[in-house]
C-alpha positions in Angstrom: 4.2 -25.1 8.7 2.9 -24.2 5.3 2.0 -21.0 3.6 -1.0 -20.3 1.4 1.2 -20.4 -1.8 1.5 -24.2 -1.3 -2.3 -24.6 -1.3 -2.7 -22.4 -4.3 0.0 -24.1 -6.3 -0.9 -27.8 -5.8 -3.0 -27.8 -9.0 -0.1 -26.8 -11.1 2.5 -29.4 -10.3 -0.3 -31.9 -10.1 -1.3 -31.3 -13.7 2.1 -30.7 -15.2 3.9 -33.4 -13.4 1.2 -36.0 -13.8 1.6 -35.9 -17.5 5.4 -36.1 -17.4 5.8 -39.9 -17.1 4.1 -40.5 -20.5 6.1 -37.7 -22.1 9.4 -39.1 -20.8 8.5 -42.6 -21.9 7.7 -41.3 -25.5 11.1 -39.8 -25.5 12.7 -43.0 -24.3 11.1 -44.9 -27.2 12.4 -42.4 -29.7 16.0 -42.7 -28.2 15.9 -46.5 -27.9 17.6 -47.5 -31.2 20.3 -44.9 -31.5 21.0 -44.0 -27.7 20.0 -47.2 -25.7 21.5 -46.0 -22.4 19.9 -42.5 -22.7 16.6 -44.2 -23.4 16.9 -46.5 -20.5 17.6 -43.6 -18.0 14.8 -41.6 -19.4 12.4 -44.6 -19.0 13.7 -45.1 -15.6 12.9 -41.5 -14.6 9.5 -41.8 -16.1 8.7 -44.8 -13.9 10.2 -43.2 -10.8 8.1 -40.1 -11.2 4.9 -42.1 -12.0 5.4 -44.2 -8.8 6.0 -41.0 -6.7 2.8 -39.4 -8.0 0.7 -42.4 -6.8 2.9 -43.7 -4.0 4.8 -40.8 -2.2 7.3 -43.0 -0.5 10.6 -42.0 0.9 13.7 -41.9 -1.3 15.3 -44.7 0.7 12.3 -46.9 -0.2 12.1 -45.9 -3.8 15.6 -46.9 -4.7 15.3 -50.2 -2.9 12.3 -51.6 -4.8 12.8 -55.2 -5.6 11.0 -57.1 -8.4 8.7 -59.9 -7.0 9.3 -58.7 -3.4 8.2 -55.1 -3.2 6.7 -54.9 -6.7 4.3 -57.8 -7.1 1.3 -58.9 -9.0 -1.2 -60.5 -6.6 -3.7 -61.1 -9.4 -1.2 -62.9 -11.5 0.5 -62.2 -14.9 -1.0 -59.2 -16.7 -2.8 -58.0 -13.5 -1.9 -54.5 -12.1 1.1 -54.2 -9.9 1.1 -53.7 -6.1 3.9 -51.8 -4.3 4.4 -53.3 -0.8 6.9 -52.7 2.0 6.7 -54.7 5.1 7.1 -52.8 8.3 10.7 -54.0 8.9 11.8 -52.2 5.7 10.0 -49.0 6.5 11.5 -46.1 8.6 8.5 -45.8 10.9 8.0 -49.6 11.1 4.5 -49.3 9.3 3.4 -51.6 6.5 2.9 -49.8 3.2 0.7 -51.0 0.4 -0.1 -49.3 -2.7 -2.4 -50.7 -5.5 -1.3 -49.4 -9.0 -3.8 -48.8 -11.8 -3.4 -50.7 -15.1 -1.9 -47.8 -17.1 0.8 -47.3 -14.6 1.4 -51.1 -14.4 1.7 -51.1 -18.2 4.3 -48.3 -18.1 6.4 -50.2 -15.5 6.1 -53.4 -17.5 7.3 -51.7 -20.6 10.3 -50.3 -18.7 11.1 -53.7 -17.1 11.2 -55.5 -20.3 12.4 -53.0 -22.9 14.7 -50.7 -21.0 15.8 -52.1 -17.6 18.1 -54.8 -19.1 20.4 -52.0 -20.6 20.9 -50.7 -17.0 21.5 -54.2 -15.5 24.6 -54.5 -17.7 24.4 -58.3 -17.8 23.7 -58.8 -14.0 20.6 -60.4 -12.5 20.1 -57.8 -9.7 16.5 -57.7 -8.5 16.4 -53.8 -8.2 13.8 -52.0 -10.2 16.2 -49.2 -10.4 19.6 -50.7 -10.9 22.7 -48.6 -10.6 26.0 -48.9 -12.3 27.6 -51.3 -9.8 24.9 -53.9 -9.8 23.4 -52.5 -6.6 20.4 -50.2 -6.4 20.6 -46.7 -7.7 22.5 -44.1 -5.4 19.8 -42.1 -3.7 21.5 -38.8 -4.1 22.1 -39.3 -7.8 18.6 -40.6 -8.5 17.0 -37.7 -6.4 19.0 -35.1 -8.4 18.1 -36.7 -11.8 14.4 -36.7 -10.9 14.3 -33.1 -9.7 16.4 -31.8 -12.7 14.3 -33.7 -15.2 11.0 -32.3 -13.7 12.4 -28.8 -13.6 13.7 -29.1 -17.2 10.3 -30.2 -18.4 8.0 -28.1 -16.3 10.0 -25.3 -14.8 8.9 -26.6 -11.3 11.7 -27.5 -9.0 10.2 -30.6 -7.0 12.4 -32.8 -4.8 11.6 -36.4 -4.3 10.4 -35.6 -0.7 8.2 -32.8 -1.8 6.0 -35.4 -3.5 5.0 -36.4 -0.1 4.0 -32.9 1.0 2.2 -32.4 -2.3 0.2 -35.7 -1.7 -0.9 -34.5 1.7 -1.8 -31.1 0.5 -3.8 -32.4 -2.4 -5.7 -35.0 -0.4 -6.5 -32.6 2.6 -7.6 -29.8 0.1 -10.2 -32.3 -1.3 -10.9 -34.3 2.1 -10.6 -31.9 5.0 -10.0 -33.7 8.4 -9.2 -37.0 6.9 -5.8 -37.2 8.6 -6.0 -41.0 9.1 -5.9 -41.6 5.3 -2.9 -39.2 5.1 -1.2 -41.0 7.9 -1.5 -44.3 6.2 -0.5 -42.8 2.7 2.7 -41.3 4.2 3.5 -44.2 6.6 3.4 -42.2 9.7 3.2 -44.3 12.9 1.5 -41.8 14.9 -1.6 -39.7 13.7 -0.4 -36.8 15.9 2.6 -36.5 13.7 0.4 -36.1 10.6 -1.9 -33.7 12.3 1.0 -31.6 13.8 2.7 -31.4 10.5 -0.3 -30.8 8.1 -2.9 -29.1 10.2 -1.8 -25.8 8.8 -3.1 -26.9 5.4 -6.6 -27.0 6.7 -6.4 -23.6 8.4 -5.3 -22.0 5.1 -8.1 -23.7 3.2 -10.6 -22.6 5.9 -9.6 -19.0 5.7 -9.7 -19.0 2.0 -13.2 -20.6 1.9 -14.3 -17.8 4.5 -12.8 -15.0 2.2 -14.6 -16.4 -0.8 -17.9 -16.5 1.2 -17.4 -12.8 2.2 -16.5 -11.9 -1.5 -19.6 -13.7 -2.8 -21.9 -12.0 -0.2 -20.5 -8.6 -1.1 -20.8 -9.4 -4.9 -24.5 -10.3 -4.6 -25.5 -7.8 -1.9 -28.6 -5.9 -2.9 -27.7 -2.1 -3.7 -28.3 0.2 -0.9 -27.9 -2.5 1.9 
């Protein structure tokens, strides 16, 4: 289901997109005093992209993240966040749990306290990403904003759903055969779904390794043999 271009390109989006949340948050801080709404939306996108990099969840789950329900701090105030979804809130009815590292937790905390209040417009809605009506952000709008901002900053057009494919590609490239980990990461109920969808990645990686082996043997072949 995947061509070799996907394997070759995973490093590029991984490196460029991984740096984007920090860049966007820096822009948000610069906008904050004179353009608070623009700053808040920029910070919102920074946090959304950062979460997708670490927790490649579906768009429907991303927009419905609730503070103190899905985004929690089991270790108490100041400890790293966890992102949790009970199975009844997940498409495939599989529990999802992601432990965030401290730097990402600090980024989220800054957004919640310094930028999110502007987007709440006086409401007390629990959504991490509130929309204009007091409900959660409209999925299509949010997806478009994320994709457009990534493309503007990096030249790469990546949809929210492609973060899931990239996560599988990156992991299997470094850990061949570990489909169970990918299954849990993506929230697939059946491991056969994961294998069927992503087995092509390992086939491509295997052929590239074999090609490299052949090239290396040719390069070091004693002259005359």
